VMD Tcl script that builds the backbone (N, CA, C; Angstrom):
set m [mol new atoms 189]
animate dup $m
set s [atomselect $m all]
$s set {name element resname resid chain x y z} {
  {N N MET 1 A 0.823 -0.866 0.122}
  {CA C MET 1 A -0.259 0.011 0.228}
  {C C MET 1 A 1.313 1.134 0.406}
  {N N LYS 2 A 0.177 2.115 -1.058}
  {CA C LYS 2 A 1.311 3.312 -1.163}
  {C C LYS 2 A 1.032 4.351 0.009}
  {N N ILE 3 A 1.216 5.665 1.132}
  {CA C ILE 3 A 1.906 6.065 1.611}
  {C C ILE 3 A 1.835 7.567 0.367}
  {N N HIS 4 A 0.882 7.932 0.944}
  {CA C HIS 4 A 0.869 9.601 0.037}
  {C C HIS 4 A 0.704 10.271 1.512}
  {N N SER 5 A 2.115 11.450 0.692}
  {CA C SER 5 A 1.975 12.773 1.701}
  {C C SER 5 A 1.373 13.872 0.566}
  {N N PRO 6 A 0.787 14.215 2.117}
  {CA C PRO 6 A 0.266 16.021 1.895}
  {C C PRO 6 A 0.364 16.599 0.227}
  {N N ALA 7 A 1.277 16.652 -0.045}
  {CA C ALA 7 A 1.735 17.347 -1.437}
  {C C ALA 7 A 1.890 16.564 -2.693}
  {N N ASP 8 A 1.425 14.984 -2.463}
  {CA C ASP 8 A 1.308 14.233 -3.011}
  {C C ASP 8 A -0.116 14.461 -4.331}
  {N N PRO 9 A 0.677 14.986 -5.829}
  {CA C PRO 9 A -0.774 14.957 -6.507}
  {C C PRO 9 A -2.062 14.359 -6.496}
  {N N ASP 10 A -1.223 12.834 -6.292}
  {CA C ASP 10 A -2.659 11.755 -6.375}
  {C C ASP 10 A -3.499 11.574 -5.222}
  {N N ASN 11 A -2.633 12.199 -3.570}
  {CA C ASN 11 A -3.667 12.479 -2.698}
  {C C ASN 11 A -4.162 13.586 -2.911}
  {N N TYR 12 A -4.225 14.497 -3.885}
  {CA C TYR 12 A -5.074 15.685 -3.449}
  {C C TYR 12 A -6.455 15.148 -4.335}
  {N N ARG 13 A -5.305 14.533 -5.489}
  {CA C ARG 13 A -6.651 14.115 -5.769}
  {C C ARG 13 A -8.255 12.922 -5.529}
  {N N TYR 14 A -6.795 12.701 -4.777}
  {CA C TYR 14 A -7.669 11.739 -3.837}
  {C C TYR 14 A -9.162 12.070 -2.782}
  {N N ARG 15 A -8.806 13.055 -2.500}
  {CA C ARG 15 A -9.003 14.118 -1.325}
  {C C ARG 15 A -10.041 15.022 -2.097}
  {N N LYS 16 A -9.889 15.504 -2.980}
  {CA C LYS 16 A -10.820 16.600 -3.516}
  {C C LYS 16 A -12.364 15.036 -3.800}
  {N N GLN 17 A -11.799 13.964 -4.876}
  {CA C GLN 17 A -12.820 12.916 -5.282}
  {C C GLN 17 A -13.182 12.714 -4.032}
  {N N ILE 18 A -12.969 12.988 -2.409}
  {CA C ILE 18 A -13.963 12.635 -1.320}
  {C C ILE 18 A -14.950 13.925 -1.283}
  {N N GLU 19 A -13.895 14.320 -1.487}
  {CA C GLU 19 A -15.114 16.060 -0.767}
  {C C GLU 19 A -16.327 16.028 -1.840}
  {N N SER 20 A -16.035 15.657 -3.545}
  {CA C SER 20 A -16.871 16.122 -3.905}
  {C C SER 20 A -18.354 15.214 -3.840}
  {N N LYS 21 A -17.737 13.763 -3.177}
  {CA C LYS 21 A -18.461 12.341 -2.995}
  {C C LYS 21 A -19.637 13.318 -1.969}
  {N N THR 22 A -19.416 13.737 -0.874}
  {CA C THR 22 A -20.087 13.713 0.363}
  {C C THR 22 A -20.201 14.823 0.314}
  {N N ALA 23 A -20.000 15.976 -0.707}
  {CA C ALA 23 A -21.051 16.805 -1.012}
  {C C ALA 23 A -22.493 16.839 -1.700}
  {N N ILE 24 A -22.248 15.758 -2.438}
  {CA C ILE 24 A -23.197 15.142 -3.357}
  {C C ILE 24 A -24.373 14.709 -1.869}
  {N N VAL 25 A -23.938 13.877 -1.381}
  {CA C VAL 25 A -24.779 13.251 -0.225}
  {C C VAL 25 A -24.978 14.405 0.582}
  {N N ASN 26 A -24.470 15.415 1.167}
  {CA C ASN 26 A -25.482 16.098 2.399}
  {C C ASN 26 A -25.965 17.042 1.136}
  {N N ILE 27 A -26.237 17.084 -0.199}
  {CA C ILE 27 A -27.526 17.782 -0.360}
  {C C ILE 27 A -28.791 16.809 -0.965}
  {N N GLN 28 A -27.888 15.670 -0.811}
  {CA C GLN 28 A -28.840 14.491 -1.182}
  {C C GLN 28 A -29.776 14.386 0.484}
  {N N LEU 29 A -28.806 14.540 1.842}
  {CA C LEU 29 A -29.705 14.641 2.961}
  {C C LEU 29 A -30.066 15.952 3.258}
  {N N LYS 30 A -29.711 17.093 2.524}
  {CA C LYS 30 A -31.012 18.297 3.305}
  {C C LYS 30 A -32.371 17.674 2.455}
  {N N ILE 31 A -32.037 17.193 1.222}
  {CA C ILE 31 A -33.892 17.054 -0.350}
  {C C ILE 31 A -34.415 16.117 0.303}
  {N N LEU 32 A -34.149 14.647 1.356}
  {CA C LEU 32 A -34.923 14.048 2.630}
  {C C LEU 32 A -35.709 15.044 3.205}
  {N N ALA 33 A -34.810 15.651 3.844}
  {CA C ALA 33 A -34.962 16.233 4.709}
  {C C ALA 33 A -36.236 17.254 4.456}
  {N N GLY 34 A -36.021 18.259 3.225}
  {CA C GLY 34 A -37.140 18.583 3.231}
  {C C GLY 34 A -38.480 17.647 2.890}
  {N N MET 35 A -38.022 16.550 2.337}
  {CA C MET 35 A -39.475 15.628 1.807}
  {C C MET 35 A -40.030 15.310 2.951}
  {N N ILE 36 A -39.667 14.905 3.676}
  {CA C ILE 36 A -40.397 14.492 5.183}
  {C C ILE 36 A -40.256 15.534 6.146}
  {N N ASP 37 A -40.859 16.691 5.918}
  {CA C ASP 37 A -40.371 17.605 7.365}
  {C C ASP 37 A -39.291 17.901 8.161}
  {N N CYS 38 A -38.532 17.799 8.119}
  {CA C CYS 38 A -36.952 17.646 8.917}
  {C C CYS 38 A -36.850 18.911 9.216}
  {N N GLU 39 A -36.522 19.056 10.023}
  {CA C GLU 39 A -36.258 20.830 10.593}
  {C C GLU 39 A -34.719 19.962 11.714}
  {N N LYS 40 A -34.159 19.344 10.957}
  {CA C LYS 40 A -32.796 18.868 11.425}
  {C C LYS 40 A -31.838 19.376 10.536}
  {N N ASN 41 A -31.396 20.236 10.626}
  {CA C ASN 41 A -30.229 20.195 9.195}
  {C C ASN 41 A -28.689 19.091 9.364}
  {N N LEU 42 A -28.972 18.016 8.554}
  {CA C LEU 42 A -28.959 16.972 8.350}
  {C C LEU 42 A -27.481 16.474 7.448}
  {N N SER 43 A -26.748 15.805 7.355}
  {CA C SER 43 A -25.676 16.144 7.548}
  {C C SER 43 A -24.940 14.556 7.016}
  {N N THR 44 A -23.137 14.872 5.893}
  {CA C THR 44 A -22.766 13.077 6.836}
  {C C THR 44 A -21.826 12.602 8.090}
  {N N ILE 45 A -21.776 14.487 8.554}
  {CA C ILE 45 A -20.759 14.632 9.665}
  {C C ILE 45 A -22.492 14.087 11.480}
  {N N VAL 46 A -23.016 14.100 10.879}
  {CA C VAL 46 A -24.355 14.087 11.830}
  {C C VAL 46 A -24.958 12.716 11.858}
  {N N ASP 47 A -25.377 11.923 10.221}
  {CA C ASP 47 A -25.493 10.631 10.193}
  {C C ASP 47 A -24.334 9.232 10.683}
  {N N ARG 48 A -22.770 10.356 10.629}
  {CA C ARG 48 A -21.300 9.692 11.563}
  {C C ARG 48 A -21.723 10.114 12.646}
  {N N HIS 49 A -22.512 9.830 13.855}
  {CA C HIS 49 A -22.060 11.003 14.974}
  {C C HIS 49 A -23.089 9.442 15.504}
  {N N THR 50 A -24.354 9.921 14.379}
  {CA C THR 50 A -26.335 9.400 15.208}
  {C C THR 50 A -25.371 8.122 15.522}
  {N N PHE 51 A -24.845 7.598 14.506}
  {CA C PHE 51 A -24.148 6.238 14.180}
  {C C PHE 51 A -23.865 5.872 15.210}
  {N N ALA 52 A -22.365 6.268 15.747}
  {CA C ALA 52 A -21.822 5.966 16.793}
  {C C ALA 52 A -22.139 5.663 18.221}
  {N N TYR 53 A -23.131 6.547 18.282}
  {CA C TYR 53 A -24.791 7.042 19.402}
  {C C TYR 53 A -24.753 5.745 19.325}
  {N N LEU 54 A -25.561 5.170 18.371}
  {CA C LEU 54 A -26.826 3.777 18.370}
  {C C LEU 54 A -25.625 2.874 18.741}
  {N N ALA 55 A -24.345 2.900 17.949}
  {CA C ALA 55 A -23.810 1.594 17.822}
  {C C ALA 55 A -22.882 1.718 19.616}
  {N N ASN 56 A -23.732 2.472 20.340}
  {CA C ASN 56 A -22.470 2.441 21.166}
  {C C ASN 56 A -23.470 2.281 23.162}
  {N N GLN 57 A -24.978 2.533 22.163}
  {CA C GLN 57 A -25.967 2.480 22.966}
  {C C GLN 57 A -26.241 0.869 22.961}
  {N N SER 58 A -25.773 0.505 22.139}
  {CA C SER 58 A -26.549 -1.118 21.482}
  {C C SER 58 A -25.238 -2.054 22.314}
  {N N GLY 59 A -24.419 -1.443 22.135}
  {CA C GLY 59 A -22.932 -2.261 23.217}
  {C C GLY 59 A -22.126 -2.705 22.230}
  {N N ILE 60 A -22.031 -1.631 21.097}
  {CA C ILE 60 A -20.825 -2.259 19.702}
  {C C ILE 60 A -19.769 -1.248 20.320}
  {N N THR 61 A -18.756 -1.437 19.803}
  {CA C THR 61 A -17.483 -1.163 20.706}
  {C C THR 61 A -16.382 -0.872 19.260}
  {N N THR 62 A -15.565 -0.417 19.334}
  {CA C THR 62 A -15.262 0.398 18.063}
  {C C THR 62 A -13.560 -0.803 18.544}
  {N N LYS 63 A -13.007 -1.436 19.411}
  {CA C LYS 63 A -12.336 -2.123 20.580}
  {C C LYS 63 A -11.830 -3.387 19.602}
}
mol reanalyze $m
mol bondsrecalc $m
mol representation Tube
mol addrep $m
């Protein structure tokens, strides 16, 4: 597995691809929230924290 440095052009392209996909998912989450009259600001970070909270409450650990 190749380790990319922050200045590596491949790493930059990879990060930009991830940011682009994350932006698309966030837009879709906002559309979904509007469709179900959800007043919360949904985003991938909210999803990640919600999953972590629910997993923890269910006894699932990451260690």
